[in-house]
C-alpha positions as CSV (number, residue, x, y, z in Angstrom):
1,M,-178.0,-34.0,13.2
2,N,-179.3,-32.0,10.2
3,Y,-180.6,-29.1,12.2
4,K,-177.1,-28.1,13.2
5,F,-175.8,-27.4,9.7
6,F,-177.1,-25.7,6.6
7,S,-175.0,-24.6,3.7
8,H,-176.8,-22.3,1.2
9,T,-174.5,-22.7,-1.7
10,E,-177.0,-21.0,-4.1
11,C,-176.8,-17.7,-2.1
12,E,-175.3,-14.8,-4.0
13,F,-173.0,-14.1,-1.1
14,F,-171.8,-17.7,-0.5
15,P,-169.5,-17.9,1.2
16,C,-169.8,-14.5,3.0
17,H,-166.3,-14.9,4.6
18,K,-163.1,-16.2,3.2
19,T,-162.7,-19.9,3.8
20,N,-160.5,-22.8,2.7
21,D,-163.4,-25.2,3.6
22,P,-166.6,-24.2,1.7
23,E,-168.0,-27.7,2.1
24,N,-168.3,-27.2,5.8
25,F,-169.4,-23.5,5.8
26,N,-172.5,-23.3,8.0
27,C,-175.0,-20.7,6.9
28,L,-177.4,-21.5,9.8
29,F,-176.2,-18.4,11.7
30,C,-176.2,-16.1,8.6
31,Y,-176.6,-13.1,10.9
32,C,-174.4,-13.8,13.9
33,P,-176.4,-14.0,17.2
34,L,-173.1,-13.5,19.1
35,Y,-172.6,-10.0,17.7
36,A,-174.4,-8.5,20.7
37,L,-172.0,-10.0,23.1
38,K,-169.4,-7.5,22.1
39,D,-165.9,-8.6,23.1
40,K,-167.3,-11.7,24.8
41,C,-168.4,-13.5,21.6
42,G,-165.3,-15.5,21.3
43,G,-164.8,-14.8,17.6
44,N,-162.0,-13.2,15.5
45,F,-163.2,-9.5,15.3
46,K,-161.8,-6.0,15.7
47,Y,-163.3,-2.6,16.4
48,T,-163.1,0.1,13.8
49,E,-161.9,3.6,14.6
50,K,-165.6,4.5,14.9
51,G,-166.2,1.8,17.5
52,I,-168.1,-0.6,15.1
53,K,-167.5,-4.3,15.5
54,D,-165.9,-5.7,12.3
55,C,-166.4,-9.4,11.9
56,K,-165.2,-9.8,8.3
57,N,-162.4,-12.1,9.4
58,C,-164.5,-14.2,11.8
59,T,-165.9,-17.6,10.8
60,L,-166.8,-18.9,14.3
61,P,-170.5,-19.2,13.7
62,H,-169.9,-20.6,10.2
63,Q,-167.9,-23.6,11.3
64,R,-169.9,-26.8,11.4
65,K,-168.3,-27.7,14.7
66,N,-169.3,-24.5,16.5
67,Y,-173.1,-25.0,16.6
68,D,-173.1,-26.1,20.3
69,Y,-170.8,-23.1,21.2
70,V,-173.2,-20.6,19.6
71,I,-176.2,-22.2,21.2
72,G,-174.4,-22.3,24.6
73,K,-174.1,-18.5,24.5
74,F,-177.8,-17.8,24.3
75,K,-178.2,-17.4,28.1
76,E,-175.7,-14.5,27.9
77,I,-177.6,-13.0,24.9
78,I,-180.8,-13.2,26.9
79,E,-179.2,-11.3,29.8
80,I,-178.1,-8.5,27.5
81,T,-181.6,-8.1,26.1
82,K,-183.4,-7.9,29.5
83,L,-185.0,-4.6,30.4
84,D,-183.2,-2.7,33.1
85,K,-186.1,-2.2,35.6
86,E,-184.0,0.1,37.8
87,K,-184.0,2.9,35.3
């Protein structure tokens, strides 16, 4: 299924994370949609001293095999983006 994988090897930042497997580096989620899930994203991240999520060591959305995992998290992302009507 071609829509699950895209590798932009001509990108000036390719690969944007260290990898031992550049042939399977998926650029489809260039900007990680899981970032908003904070500590529930499932990736390898840490928080900086200023509380900023640092994902430089995370390749979860860039692994070919993880497309279904990322797509499966969209219900959680939708919940986060809903308006809080009680405010």
